[in-house]
DRENROTOR-458349 format. One record per residue (C-alpha): chain; residue in three letters; residue number from 1; x, y, z negated. Coordinates in Angstrom, 2 decimals. Example, Ala and Ser with C-alpha at 12.3 -4.5 7.8 and 13.67 -1.06 7.14 Angstrom:
2
chaine:A residu:Ala num:1 x:12.30 y:-4.50 z:-7.80 .
chaine:A residu:Ser num:2 x:13.67 y:-1.06 z:-7.14 .
# end
This chain:
316
chaine:A residu:Met num:1 x:47.05 y:10.46 z:37.15 .
chaine:A residu:Ile num:2 x:49.53 y:13.03 z:36.08 .
chaine:A residu:Ser num:3 x:48.66 y:16.39 z:34.41 .
chaine:A residu:Glu num:4 x:50.14 y:19.78 z:35.32 .
chaine:A residu:Thr num:5 x:52.74 y:19.29 z:32.56 .
chaine:A residu:Gly num:6 x:53.98 y:16.16 z:34.22 .
chaine:A residu:Lys num:7 x:52.58 y:13.85 z:31.55 .
chaine:A residu:Pro num:8 x:50.07 y:11.09 z:32.29 .
chaine:A residu:Met num:9 x:46.47 y:12.20 z:31.69 .
chaine:A residu:Ile num:10 x:44.69 y:10.64 z:28.70 .
chaine:A residu:Leu num:11 x:41.34 y:10.41 z:30.62 .
chaine:A residu:Gln num:12 x:41.56 y:8.55 z:34.02 .
chaine:A residu:His num:13 x:38.76 y:9.60 z:36.34 .
chaine:A residu:Leu num:14 x:37.12 y:6.44 z:37.73 .
chaine:A residu:Gly num:15 x:34.36 y:7.91 z:39.87 .
chaine:A residu:Tyr num:16 x:30.75 y:8.95 z:39.84 .
chaine:A residu:Ile num:17 x:27.35 y:7.48 z:39.21 .
chaine:A residu:Glu num:18 x:24.48 y:8.98 z:41.14 .
chaine:A residu:Leu num:19 x:21.34 y:9.61 z:39.06 .
chaine:A residu:Pro num:20 x:17.85 y:10.58 z:40.05 .
chaine:A residu:Pro num:21 x:17.37 y:14.23 z:41.21 .
chaine:A residu:His num:22 x:15.92 y:16.58 z:38.72 .
chaine:A residu:Ala num:23 x:12.13 y:16.90 z:38.87 .
chaine:A residu:Arg num:24 x:12.32 y:20.47 z:37.50 .
chaine:A residu:Lys num:25 x:14.89 y:22.94 z:36.23 .
chaine:A residu:Gly num:26 x:17.06 y:21.47 z:33.49 .
chaine:A residu:Gly num:27 x:19.51 y:18.56 z:33.18 .
chaine:A residu:Phe num:28 x:20.63 y:16.01 z:30.59 .
chaine:A residu:Asp num:29 x:20.86 y:15.71 z:26.82 .
chaine:A residu:His num:30 x:22.14 y:13.16 z:24.33 .
chaine:A residu:Ala num:31 x:23.19 y:9.61 z:25.31 .
chaine:A residu:Ala num:32 x:23.63 y:6.47 z:23.37 .
chaine:A residu:Tyr num:33 x:25.51 y:3.19 z:24.15 .
chaine:A residu:Arg num:34 x:24.30 y:-0.23 z:23.17 .
chaine:A residu:Cys num:35 x:26.96 y:-2.94 z:22.81 .
chaine:A residu:Ala num:36 x:24.83 y:-6.07 z:23.25 .
chaine:A residu:Asp num:37 x:23.76 y:-5.19 z:26.78 .
chaine:A residu:Asp num:38 x:26.68 y:-2.96 z:27.68 .
chaine:A residu:Arg num:39 x:24.35 y:-0.22 z:28.70 .
chaine:A residu:Leu num:40 x:24.12 y:3.54 z:28.27 .
chaine:A residu:Tyr num:41 x:20.90 y:5.33 z:27.70 .
chaine:A residu:Val num:42 x:20.79 y:9.09 z:28.51 .
chaine:A residu:Ala num:43 x:18.08 y:11.73 z:28.00 .
chaine:A residu:His num:44 x:17.24 y:13.12 z:31.45 .
chaine:A residu:Thr num:45 x:15.32 y:16.04 z:30.03 .
chaine:A residu:Ala num:46 x:14.53 y:17.49 z:33.48 .
chaine:A residu:Asn num:47 x:12.64 y:14.28 z:34.29 .
chaine:A residu:Asp num:48 x:10.99 y:13.57 z:30.96 .
chaine:A residu:Ala num:49 x:12.83 y:10.26 z:31.14 .
chaine:A residu:Val num:50 x:15.80 y:8.16 z:29.89 .
chaine:A residu:Asp num:51 x:18.18 y:6.98 z:32.57 .
chaine:A residu:Val num:52 x:19.81 y:3.58 z:32.02 .
chaine:A residu:Ile num:53 x:23.35 y:2.89 z:33.16 .
chaine:A residu:Asp num:54 x:25.04 y:-0.49 z:33.50 .
chaine:A residu:Cys num:55 x:28.45 y:0.18 z:32.04 .
chaine:A residu:Ala num:56 x:30.03 y:-3.01 z:33.36 .
chaine:A residu:Ala num:57 x:29.35 y:-2.10 z:36.90 .
chaine:A residu:Asp num:58 x:29.13 y:1.68 z:36.35 .
chaine:A residu:Arg num:59 x:25.82 y:1.95 z:38.19 .
chaine:A residu:Tyr num:60 x:22.36 y:3.37 z:37.65 .
chaine:A residu:Leu num:61 x:19.73 y:0.75 z:36.82 .
chaine:A residu:His num:62 x:16.41 y:2.40 z:36.21 .
chaine:A residu:Ser num:63 x:14.57 y:5.17 z:34.28 .
chaine:A residu:Ile num:64 x:12.07 y:5.00 z:31.40 .
chaine:A residu:Ser num:65 x:9.48 y:7.67 z:32.05 .
chaine:A residu:Gly num:66 x:6.76 y:9.40 z:29.87 .
chaine:A residu:Leu num:67 x:9.11 y:10.97 z:27.38 .
chaine:A residu:Thr num:68 x:8.11 y:14.63 z:27.51 .
chaine:A residu:Gly num:69 x:11.10 y:16.98 z:26.82 .
chaine:A residu:Val num:70 x:13.29 y:14.03 z:25.70 .
chaine:A residu:Ala num:71 x:16.35 y:15.52 z:23.83 .
chaine:A residu:Gly num:72 x:17.88 y:12.70 z:21.71 .
chaine:A residu:Val num:73 x:18.55 y:9.09 z:22.23 .
chaine:A residu:Leu num:74 x:19.78 y:6.55 z:19.75 .
chaine:A residu:Thr num:75 x:20.29 y:2.78 z:19.92 .
chaine:A residu:Ala num:76 x:19.82 y:0.47 z:17.00 .
chaine:A residu:Gln num:77 x:22.53 y:-2.12 z:17.55 .
chaine:A residu:Glu num:78 x:21.24 y:-4.72 z:15.15 .
chaine:A residu:Arg num:79 x:17.59 y:-4.34 z:16.05 .
chaine:A residu:Asp num:80 x:17.47 y:-4.40 z:19.92 .
chaine:A residu:Leu num:81 x:15.70 y:-1.07 z:19.81 .
chaine:A residu:Val num:82 x:16.12 y:2.34 z:21.38 .
chaine:A residu:Phe num:83 x:14.81 y:5.56 z:19.86 .
chaine:A residu:Thr num:84 x:14.17 y:8.90 z:21.62 .
chaine:A residu:Ser num:85 x:13.23 y:12.42 z:20.34 .
chaine:A residu:Asn num:86 x:10.64 y:13.94 z:22.60 .
chaine:A residu:Arg num:87 x:10.90 y:17.61 z:21.81 .
chaine:A residu:Ala num:88 x:8.09 y:18.95 z:23.89 .
chaine:A residu:Glu num:89 x:5.47 y:16.63 z:22.39 .
chaine:A residu:Asp num:90 x:6.70 y:16.34 z:18.82 .
chaine:A residu:Thr num:91 x:7.12 y:12.53 z:18.86 .
chaine:A residu:Val num:92 x:9.81 y:9.89 z:18.66 .
chaine:A residu:Gly num:93 x:9.74 y:7.10 z:21.07 .
chaine:A residu:Ile num:94 x:10.45 y:3.42 z:20.13 .
chaine:A residu:Phe num:95 x:11.00 y:0.66 z:22.61 .
chaine:A residu:Ala num:96 x:12.90 y:-2.59 z:22.95 .
chaine:A residu:Ser num:97 x:16.02 y:-2.36 z:25.14 .
chaine:A residu:Asp num:98 x:14.79 y:-5.25 z:27.34 .
chaine:A residu:Asp num:99 x:11.04 y:-4.28 z:27.28 .
chaine:A residu:His num:100 x:10.42 y:-0.60 z:27.79 .
chaine:A residu:Asn num:101 x:6.93 y:-1.20 z:29.00 .
chaine:A residu:His num:102 x:5.80 y:-1.45 z:25.46 .
chaine:A residu:Leu num:103 x:6.72 y:2.10 z:24.34 .
chaine:A residu:Ala num:104 x:5.49 y:3.25 z:20.98 .
chaine:A residu:Lys num:105 x:5.33 y:6.88 z:19.91 .
chaine:A residu:Val num:106 x:5.14 y:8.35 z:16.42 .
chaine:A residu:Leu num:107 x:4.04 y:11.95 z:15.75 .
chaine:A residu:Val num:108 x:6.68 y:13.67 z:13.71 .
chaine:A residu:Gly num:109 x:7.62 y:17.37 z:12.94 .
chaine:A residu:His num:110 x:8.06 y:20.27 z:15.33 .
chaine:A residu:Arg num:111 x:10.54 y:19.83 z:18.22 .
chaine:A residu:Pro num:112 x:12.53 y:16.72 z:17.12 .
chaine:A residu:Asn num:113 x:16.12 y:16.57 z:18.23 .
chaine:A residu:Gly num:114 x:18.79 y:14.67 z:16.18 .
chaine:A residu:Leu num:115 x:18.17 y:11.04 z:15.28 .
chaine:A residu:Ala num:116 x:19.73 y:8.68 z:12.66 .
chaine:A residu:His num:117 x:18.89 y:5.04 z:11.71 .
chaine:A residu:Asp num:118 x:19.08 y:3.21 z:8.49 .
chaine:A residu:Ser num:119 x:19.17 y:-0.38 z:9.75 .
chaine:A residu:Leu num:120 x:18.97 y:-2.03 z:6.33 .
chaine:A residu:Arg num:121 x:15.58 y:-0.26 z:5.43 .
chaine:A residu:His num:122 x:14.67 y:0.06 z:9.16 .
chaine:A residu:Val num:123 x:14.04 y:3.75 z:8.62 .
chaine:A residu:Leu num:124 x:14.51 y:6.45 z:11.36 .
chaine:A residu:Leu num:125 x:15.26 y:10.10 z:10.54 .
chaine:A residu:Ala num:126 x:14.14 y:12.72 z:13.09 .
chaine:A residu:Ala num:127 x:15.79 y:16.07 z:12.60 .
chaine:A residu:Asn num:128 x:13.16 y:18.67 z:13.74 .
chaine:A residu:Val num:129 x:14.42 y:21.91 z:15.13 .
chaine:A residu:Gly num:130 x:11.27 y:23.81 z:14.28 .
chaine:A residu:Asp num:131 x:10.35 y:27.33 z:15.47 .
chaine:A residu:Ser num:132 x:11.86 y:30.39 z:14.07 .
chaine:A residu:Ala num:133 x:8.47 y:32.07 z:14.28 .
chaine:A residu:Ile num:134 x:6.93 y:29.43 z:12.05 .
chaine:A residu:Pro num:135 x:8.28 y:29.48 z:8.52 .
chaine:A residu:Gly num:136 x:9.01 y:25.98 z:7.14 .
chaine:A residu:Ser num:137 x:8.83 y:24.25 z:10.53 .
chaine:A residu:Ala num:138 x:12.44 y:22.95 z:10.40 .
chaine:A residu:Thr num:139 x:12.13 y:19.63 z:8.78 .
chaine:A residu:Ala num:140 x:13.41 y:16.05 z:8.69 .
chaine:A residu:Ser num:141 x:10.75 y:13.37 z:9.33 .
chaine:A residu:Ile num:142 x:11.36 y:9.98 z:7.69 .
chaine:A residu:Val num:143 x:9.82 y:7.24 z:9.89 .
chaine:A residu:Asp num:144 x:9.12 y:3.68 z:8.80 .
chaine:A residu:Val num:145 x:9.88 y:1.97 z:12.13 .
chaine:A residu:Glu num:146 x:7.90 y:-1.26 z:11.45 .
chaine:A residu:Ala num:147 x:4.78 y:0.65 z:10.37 .
chaine:A residu:Arg num:148 x:5.23 y:3.32 z:13.10 .
chaine:A residu:Ser num:149 x:4.41 y:6.07 z:10.64 .
chaine:A residu:Val num:150 x:5.97 y:9.08 z:8.91 .
chaine:A residu:Val num:151 x:6.54 y:8.34 z:5.17 .
chaine:A residu:Ala num:152 x:8.19 y:11.67 z:4.14 .
chaine:A residu:Ser num:153 x:8.94 y:15.14 z:5.48 .
chaine:A residu:Val num:154 x:11.93 y:16.97 z:4.03 .
chaine:A residu:Pro num:155 x:12.15 y:20.83 z:4.38 .
chaine:A residu:Met num:156 x:15.40 y:21.89 z:6.04 .
chaine:A residu:Pro num:157 x:17.23 y:25.26 z:5.27 .
chaine:A residu:Gly num:158 x:17.37 y:26.14 z:8.93 .
chaine:A residu:Arg num:159 x:17.43 y:24.95 z:12.55 .
chaine:A residu:Thr num:160 x:18.61 y:21.27 z:12.67 .
chaine:A residu:Arg num:161 x:21.18 y:19.96 z:15.15 .
chaine:A residu:Trp num:162 x:22.50 y:16.51 z:15.28 .
chaine:A residu:Ala num:163 x:22.24 y:13.82 z:12.59 .
chaine:A residu:Leu num:164 x:23.89 y:10.57 z:11.60 .
chaine:A residu:Phe num:165 x:23.54 y:7.70 z:9.04 .
chaine:A residu:Ala num:166 x:26.60 y:6.71 z:7.05 .
chaine:A residu:Gln num:167 x:26.11 y:3.13 z:5.90 .
chaine:A residu:Gly num:168 x:29.12 y:3.07 z:3.54 .
chaine:A residu:Gln num:169 x:27.66 y:5.96 z:1.49 .
chaine:A residu:Asp num:170 x:24.00 y:5.10 z:2.19 .
chaine:A residu:Val num:171 x:23.19 y:8.65 z:3.20 .
chaine:A residu:Phe num:172 x:21.99 y:10.76 z:6.17 .
chaine:A residu:Phe num:173 x:23.96 y:13.80 z:7.34 .
chaine:A residu:Ile num:174 x:22.18 y:16.61 z:9.23 .
chaine:A residu:Asn num:175 x:23.91 y:19.61 z:10.92 .
chaine:A residu:Ile num:176 x:22.13 y:22.89 z:10.24 .
chaine:A residu:Ala num:177 x:22.84 y:25.79 z:12.69 .
chaine:A residu:Asp num:178 x:22.06 y:28.67 z:10.30 .
chaine:A residu:Pro num:179 x:22.85 y:28.82 z:7.49 .
chaine:A residu:Pro num:180 x:25.86 y:26.84 z:8.71 .
chaine:A residu:Cys num:181 x:26.03 y:23.68 z:6.68 .
chaine:A residu:Ile num:182 x:25.51 y:19.94 z:6.58 .
chaine:A residu:Val num:183 x:22.70 y:18.57 z:4.40 .
chaine:A residu:Val num:184 x:22.97 y:15.15 z:2.75 .
chaine:A residu:Ile num:185 x:19.88 y:12.99 z:2.10 .
chaine:A residu:Glu num:186 x:20.24 y:9.82 z:0.16 .
chaine:A residu:Ala num:187 x:18.65 y:6.85 z:1.99 .
chaine:A residu:Ser num:188 x:17.37 y:5.42 z:-1.38 .
chaine:A residu:Asn num:189 x:15.44 y:8.59 z:-2.01 .
chaine:A residu:Pro num:190 x:14.80 y:10.24 z:1.41 .
chaine:A residu:Thr num:191 x:12.37 y:12.80 z:0.05 .
chaine:A residu:Glu num:192 x:14.69 y:15.65 z:-0.67 .
chaine:A residu:Ile num:193 x:18.16 y:17.04 z:-0.01 .
chaine:A residu:Ala num:194 x:20.65 y:15.46 z:-2.41 .
chaine:A residu:Lys num:195 x:23.54 y:18.06 z:-1.68 .
chaine:A residu:Thr num:196 x:24.73 y:20.52 z:0.93 .
chaine:A residu:Phe num:197 x:28.25 y:21.09 z:2.45 .
chaine:A residu:Glu num:198 x:28.93 y:24.63 z:3.57 .
chaine:A residu:Ile num:199 x:30.57 y:24.89 z:6.99 .
chaine:A residu:Pro num:200 x:33.08 y:27.84 z:7.48 .
chaine:A residu:Ala num:201 x:32.09 y:28.40 z:11.09 .
chaine:A residu:Ala num:202 x:28.83 y:29.51 z:12.82 .
chaine:A residu:Gly num:203 x:26.50 y:27.00 z:14.37 .
chaine:A residu:Pro num:204 x:27.30 y:23.40 z:13.41 .
chaine:A residu:His num:205 x:26.16 y:21.33 z:16.44 .
chaine:A residu:Gly num:206 x:27.87 y:18.06 z:17.32 .
chaine:A residu:Leu num:207 x:28.52 y:15.61 z:14.58 .
chaine:A residu:Asp num:208 x:30.41 y:12.26 z:14.14 .
chaine:A residu:Leu num:209 x:31.99 y:10.23 z:11.34 .
chaine:A residu:Asp num:210 x:35.39 y:8.58 z:10.98 .
chaine:A residu:Val num:211 x:34.23 y:5.61 z:8.82 .
chaine:A residu:Ala num:212 x:37.65 y:4.38 z:7.80 .
chaine:A residu:Ala num:213 x:38.87 y:7.75 z:6.57 .
chaine:A residu:Gln num:214 x:35.44 y:9.02 z:5.43 .
chaine:A residu:Arg num:215 x:35.88 y:12.21 z:7.46 .
chaine:A residu:Leu num:216 x:33.06 y:14.16 z:9.18 .
chaine:A residu:Phe num:217 x:33.80 y:16.02 z:12.48 .
chaine:A residu:Cys num:218 x:31.57 y:19.01 z:13.00 .
chaine:A residu:Ala num:219 x:31.73 y:20.90 z:16.31 .
chaine:A residu:Cys num:220 x:30.48 y:24.51 z:15.88 .
chaine:A residu:Asp num:221 x:29.10 y:27.29 z:18.21 .
chaine:A residu:Ala num:222 x:31.91 y:29.43 z:17.01 .
chaine:A residu:Lys num:223 x:34.25 y:27.38 z:19.23 .
chaine:A residu:Arg num:224 x:35.71 y:25.54 z:16.23 .
chaine:A residu:Leu num:225 x:36.04 y:21.91 z:15.13 .
chaine:A residu:Ile num:226 x:35.72 y:21.51 z:11.37 .
chaine:A residu:Cys num:227 x:36.95 y:18.33 z:9.77 .
chaine:A residu:Leu num:228 x:35.73 y:17.62 z:6.20 .
chaine:A residu:Asp num:229 x:35.67 y:14.89 z:3.59 .
chaine:A residu:Ala num:230 x:32.38 y:13.04 z:3.91 .
chaine:A residu:Arg num:231 x:32.08 y:12.51 z:0.15 .
chaine:A residu:Ser num:232 x:33.05 y:15.90 z:-1.27 .
chaine:A residu:Gly num:233 x:32.51 y:18.29 z:1.65 .
chaine:A residu:Lys num:234 x:36.05 y:19.64 z:1.27 .
chaine:A residu:Val num:235 x:37.33 y:21.06 z:4.52 .
chaine:A residu:Ser num:236 x:40.75 y:19.70 z:5.65 .
chaine:A residu:His num:237 x:41.09 y:21.08 z:9.18 .
chaine:A residu:Asp num:238 x:39.73 y:24.03 z:11.33 .
chaine:A residu:Leu num:239 x:40.67 y:23.58 z:15.06 .
chaine:A residu:Ala num:240 x:40.02 y:26.02 z:17.92 .
chaine:A residu:Leu num:241 x:38.14 y:24.50 z:20.98 .
chaine:A residu:Ser num:242 x:37.97 y:25.55 z:24.63 .
chaine:A residu:Gly num:243 x:34.48 y:26.83 z:24.35 .
chaine:A residu:Thr num:244 x:31.11 y:26.40 z:22.66 .
chaine:A residu:Pro num:245 x:30.72 y:22.67 z:22.03 .
chaine:A residu:Asp num:246 x:27.68 y:20.36 z:22.06 .
chaine:A residu:Val num:247 x:27.99 y:16.55 z:21.94 .
chaine:A residu:Ile num:248 x:30.96 y:14.87 z:20.31 .
chaine:A residu:Phe num:249 x:31.92 y:11.22 z:20.02 .
chaine:A residu:Phe num:250 x:34.76 y:9.73 z:17.88 .
chaine:A residu:Asn num:251 x:36.85 y:6.86 z:19.27 .
chaine:A residu:Ala num:252 x:37.93 y:4.99 z:16.14 .
chaine:A residu:Gln num:253 x:40.13 y:2.53 z:18.09 .
chaine:A residu:Leu num:254 x:42.27 y:5.16 z:19.74 .
chaine:A residu:Gly num:255 x:41.92 y:8.04 z:17.22 .
chaine:A residu:His num:256 x:40.48 y:10.41 z:19.79 .
chaine:A residu:Leu num:257 x:37.50 y:12.72 z:19.55 .
chaine:A residu:Tyr num:258 x:35.75 y:13.78 z:22.70 .
chaine:A residu:Val num:259 x:34.05 y:17.24 z:22.75 .
chaine:A residu:Ala num:260 x:31.68 y:18.17 z:25.52 .
chaine:A residu:Ile num:261 x:31.70 y:21.90 z:26.34 .
chaine:A residu:Gly num:262 x:29.17 y:23.26 z:28.87 .
chaine:A residu:Asp num:263 x:30.82 y:26.57 z:29.58 .
chaine:A residu:Pro num:264 x:33.22 y:26.50 z:31.47 .
chaine:A residu:Gly num:265 x:32.47 y:22.73 z:31.88 .
chaine:A residu:Val num:266 x:35.14 y:20.66 z:30.21 .
chaine:A residu:Ile num:267 x:35.85 y:17.87 z:27.73 .
chaine:A residu:Asp num:268 x:38.35 y:18.59 z:24.94 .
chaine:A residu:Ile num:269 x:40.26 y:15.57 z:23.65 .
chaine:A residu:Val num:270 x:41.38 y:15.82 z:20.05 .
chaine:A residu:Asp num:271 x:44.10 y:13.61 z:18.48 .
chaine:A residu:Thr num:272 x:42.48 y:13.04 z:15.11 .
chaine:A residu:Glu num:273 x:45.64 y:11.75 z:13.44 .
chaine:A residu:Arg num:274 x:47.41 y:15.05 z:14.03 .
chaine:A residu:Met num:275 x:44.21 y:17.04 z:14.39 .
chaine:A residu:Arg num:276 x:45.50 y:18.67 z:17.52 .
chaine:A residu:Leu num:277 x:43.85 y:19.45 z:20.98 .
chaine:A residu:Val num:278 x:45.90 y:17.25 z:23.33 .
chaine:A residu:Glu num:279 x:44.00 y:17.43 z:26.69 .
chaine:A residu:Thr num:280 x:41.22 y:19.39 z:28.41 .
chaine:A residu:Ile num:281 x:39.42 y:17.84 z:31.42 .
chaine:A residu:Lys num:282 x:37.32 y:19.76 z:33.86 .
chaine:A residu:Thr num:283 x:33.85 y:18.41 z:34.45 .
chaine:A residu:Glu num:284 x:31.12 y:20.73 z:35.83 .
chaine:A residu:Ala num:285 x:29.60 y:23.97 z:34.67 .
chaine:A residu:Gly num:286 x:26.80 y:23.25 z:32.32 .
chaine:A residu:Ala num:287 x:27.93 y:19.66 z:31.47 .
chaine:A residu:His num:288 x:27.31 y:19.90 z:27.77 .
chaine:A residu:Thr num:289 x:26.67 y:16.25 z:27.04 .
chaine:A residu:Ile num:290 x:28.60 y:12.94 z:27.23 .
chaine:A residu:Gly num:291 x:28.18 y:9.30 z:26.53 .
chaine:A residu:Phe num:292 x:30.76 y:6.88 z:25.10 .
chaine:A residu:Asp num:293 x:31.18 y:3.19 z:25.95 .
chaine:A residu:Val num:294 x:32.85 y:1.93 z:22.78 .
chaine:A residu:Gln num:295 x:33.91 y:-1.49 z:24.30 .
chaine:A residu:Gly num:296 x:35.31 y:-0.11 z:27.54 .
chaine:A residu:Asn num:297 x:36.75 y:3.11 z:26.10 .
chaine:A residu:Lys num:298 x:34.89 y:4.87 z:28.81 .
chaine:A residu:Ile num:299 x:33.42 y:8.39 z:28.64 .
chaine:A residu:Tyr num:300 x:30.48 y:9.60 z:30.84 .
chaine:A residu:Ala num:301 x:30.11 y:13.27 z:31.44 .
chaine:A residu:Phe num:302 x:26.60 y:14.23 z:32.67 .
chaine:A residu:Leu num:303 x:26.70 y:16.82 z:35.42 .
chaine:A residu:Pro num:304 x:23.44 y:18.75 z:35.73 .
chaine:A residu:Gly num:305 x:24.38 y:20.57 z:38.93 .
chaine:A residu:Thr num:306 x:24.84 y:17.47 z:40.95 .
chaine:A residu:His num:307 x:22.65 y:15.07 z:38.86 .
chaine:A residu:Arg num:308 x:25.28 y:12.42 z:38.39 .
chaine:A residu:Ala num:309 x:27.69 y:11.10 z:35.75 .
chaine:A residu:Ala num:310 x:31.43 y:11.39 z:35.97 .
chaine:A residu:Val num:311 x:33.20 y:8.33 z:34.59 .
chaine:A residu:Tyr num:312 x:36.53 y:8.35 z:32.77 .
chaine:A residu:Arg num:313 x:38.54 y:5.76 z:30.89 .
chaine:A residu:Asp num:314 x:40.75 y:6.68 z:27.95 .
chaine:A residu:Gln num:315 x:44.14 y:5.22 z:28.64 .
chaine:A residu:Gly num:316 x:45.23 y:5.68 z:24.98 .
# end
């Protein structure tokens, strides 16, 4: 495919995957890929379910129901587990990727959203959005996955967004919308905030990590992408985006960052070597979330208006 500039498009559109119709108003949220079974798990919030996609065949397989207000999905690659944050019932869901009939739920804080997993200690962090009308309700719940219980609750300085675990540093990172910052929790002492990185743009939202270069990518509501050192918090780049971003994924193999933007409905592709926006692909209005197949270099954009996924391959 050729762009309007005459250059080959970075993302090649492969087709669509039809997903179940929405049971009520709403759409999709976070998605996570699992390498071992080559499957993508996406939160179908409108259906209180997780839809499962076979990435080898690019087809819908089935849905896992009973996850009220599901917002986040995370796969534990080494543990054959899938986690969900079920915002409308204040729980996280835990199930085996090949046996979702045995779904366990753990009561956490108020309105869980972002998830991060420490595979060594088998600890799950749930970043709870909270309620602005309830002081102190924004927290991070630390869950002992084996015991199926919360072992700590850490107060957050404001509304949480996405989270991740950095194995090399042995820390959790959590985006905070306001005040705009990233909080750091040490996995060896997950009972308090160890340090805070200030972010020079309103509304930190999407978050990912360049492990090799130890860089954090933080996509902000202010239509900015902030790149900062994951150890010191020093900002190295501040890049304009095409709109207000949500989910982001970093492709370490190709050095591309994919940014989902619901309004007007596009994916921004950032060359992370030069820290430059190199392509913008139209998706659909309201398509604020994507999934990333690491093995196939494929990106799935979830389209709420037509309840399907648009499939693209990064051609490098």
